[in-house]
Structure formats: C-alpha cells, structure tokens
N, C-alpha and C positions, 0 to 999 in steps of 0.2 A: 399682655396682661390689661392693658387699658382697654382694649377692643373688646376682650371677654367681659370685663365690668360692665362696659356698655351695653353689651347685648343682654346681659343680665338684667340691669336696670330698664330696657325696652321690654324685655319679656315681662317684667314685674308691673309695668306701667301698662302693659297691653292686656293682662290678666285681669287686673284691678278694673280696667275701662270697660271691659266686655263685661266683667259682673254688675258694675254699677249701671251700665246703659241697659244690659238685659232685663234688669230689674225694672229700669223704667220702662222699657216696653212691654212688661207683663202686666199689662192692663186690662180694663174692660172696653170693650167696643160694642156698638150697636149691633144688632137690635136690642131694645130695653122694653122688659115688662114690666109696669109699676103696678104694686098691689097693696092692699090694706087690709086690717082687719084685727083680730084678738087673740090675746095668749093667757094661759093660766100656768102656773108652776105649782107643784106640790112638794113641799119640802119633805114630807114623809116618805114618798116614793122616788123622790129625785127625779122626776118626771116633767117634761114641758111640751105641752099639748096645744094646739091651735084650734079655733073655731071662727067663721064667717070671715074667712079670707077669699077675698075675689080679685081678678084682675080688674084695673082701674082703666088704664090705657097703655098704649104701645107707642113706642117711637123706632122707626124703620131706619135701616143703615143710612138713607139718603137725607136722613133728619126730619122726615114728615111725621106728624102726630096724628095717631087713629084712637079716635074715642068710642067706636063702635062698628066701623065698617069691617073690620076684623072680627071673625066670630068668638076668637078667643078672648076679647074683651068682655068681662062679665063672668068668665068662667070661675068655678071654685078652685082654689089652690088647697090641696090636702098634704099635709105634713103626716109622716109616722110618727110615734112617740120617740122624742129624743130623752135618754136619760143621761145626767151630768155624772162626771167623775166626782166621786165623794172627796177626793184629796184635792181637788180644784173645781169648784163649783161654776167655773165658767167654760168649762170643756165637756162637749156633749158627744155622745156615741153616734155613729153614723145612723143614717134612717133613710125611708124612702121621701121621695117629694113628687107629686104629681098635679100638673095642672088638668083637671079632670076632662077627660075626652080628647085631650091634645097631646101631651106628651108625659112620659114619666122618667125618673132618674134616680140614682142613689146619691143621696147629700151626705157630704164628709167635710171634714175641716170646720166643724160648727164651734166655734171660739169666740164668746162674747167678751167684749172689753169695753168699758164705759158705755154700757146700755147698747151697744152696736156689734153685730155680727158683720165683720169686714171681710166680705166676699169669701163665703164658704164656697165648696166645690161640688158642682154637679157633673157625675159622671155617668157615662153609659146611657145617654138621652135616648129614648125609644119614641117614636112617633106613633101616637093612636089615631089621629084625624083623619089620614088617608089622603093630605095634601089639601084640605080647606083652609088653612091658616098661613098668610104670608108671614106673620111672625115666626111661626115655627120652620118655614122653609128658610128664612134669613137666620136664625139660630143655629139650624144644622149646617147651613153651608159656611157660616163665618167660625163656627165653634169646632165642627168636626165631631160632634157627638158627645162635647163636654159644655159646661157652661159655668156661669159665677152667681152667686146669691148673697145680696146685700140685705140686713134687716135692722131696723132701729126698733127699740123697744122703750115705751111711754107707761110706767107703772102709774096705775091707778091712786096709788098713795102718794106718788110724786117722788123726786129724787132719782137715783141711779139705780137700774137693775142688776143686784148681784146674786139672785137666787139663793138667798140665805134663809127665807122665810117665805111662806106661803104667799103667792103673790099674782096678780093678773093686771091687765092693760090692753093697749094698743100697741099694734105694730105697722110699720110702713116697709116697701122694701122695693128692690129692682131685681129682675132675672136679667144676666146680659150674657154675651158672647166672651170669651177670654180673647185677648192680643194673639193673633194667629203666631205661631213657632217661626214661620217665615219671615215674618218682621222681625224678629228678635234677632234671628241669624244675619237678616240684612244690615241691622244695626251694628252687630259684632263684626261683621265682614269688612264693614265701612272703617270701623275703629282699626281693626287689623291692617287693612290697606293704606290708611292714613299714616300709621306709626310706621309703617315700612318704607313707604315714600321719604318720610321724614329722616329715617335714618339712613338711607341712601344718599341724601342730600348732603348729609352732615359727614359722611366717610370721605 
C-alpha cells in the first residue's frame, strides 16, 4: 500500500513538474524582428487598424544585430483589420499579417492586456521573398512555419489602452520564433529521468 501511494505521489510530482517546466520552455527565441508604427481604433465598428508600420532592425540567432544589411529592414508591416469581441473589448478576431514582400501569416490569439499583446500567434508562415532575407531563413528554420508577435500600445491621450472609445497612438513590437517543441520535450524528459532515478534510489 505504501509503495502504491509513493508511486502515485511520484507520478503527481512528475506531472506537475513537466507542466511547469514545459510552460517555462515555451518561450520566444531569436531571430527577432523589431518594428514600430501607429494604430487607430474605431469604437463604432470595433475595428483596430494600423498605419505606417515598418521593420526597424533585426537580431539574428547568434545575437548579431542588423540595422539595414538584411533587406527586410525597412519593409512595411501590413495587418488585416482586427475586430474585437464586443463582450470583451481586449480579445480580437483572427487576421492576416504580412511583412510586405517577405512573408505572410495568419495572426491569432490577439488578446491585449494592460496595453500589451503578449505574444499572439503567427500560423502558416509563407515565404514571399524567394530567399533574400537571412531573418526569414532563421524564422522558418527555428519556428517551422509558426511564430509569435508582441506589441505594446501607447495611446496619444495617455493612460492604458482598453479599446472602449475611439483612440489612436503608437505601437512597438517584436516578431520572434517560438521555442522548439524539441526543447520542451527535452526538458520534460529530463524531469522524468531525474524523478525515476530518485525513486529507484529510495526503494
């Protein structure tokens, strides 16, 4: 009976550890594309639109920064119209996202909290440049066709952007690759092996 309870306890600890460590491993990694621009929100249509958004610079996987050698620097960023959920003004519909001439993707999980989009999802990334950008090379290699996008909103009127009235302002953001699933599995496997070894020593 004691051994059975002990095994159950070990399984519970293993399960919780894998979840916690997998969540930690599910982060963003290079390459990073930094961008800035402007936004407008229309409370009558519940639509969020963007203008004058451009790629400012990139950071490659090796940590090097590029302010203009990669042709993607300076490219316009195009967002489809995002419509918010009227029952929750911080949750927006899916849309398209394009770095003009370089890649396009579907933008989902667009949830704004405290004036920040905390890593929305870019799915089905499709290359458009035919191989001229090192940034796109690394994004596809590290993300496998998916990515993440962060965005901060700075309303012209000041305060926190909650999309409850007509507003506009500036944005700044980052497009990154997600942590590879192999890294998550590696962490989870390491936890499982460590607990198994510990349990053998204790028996």
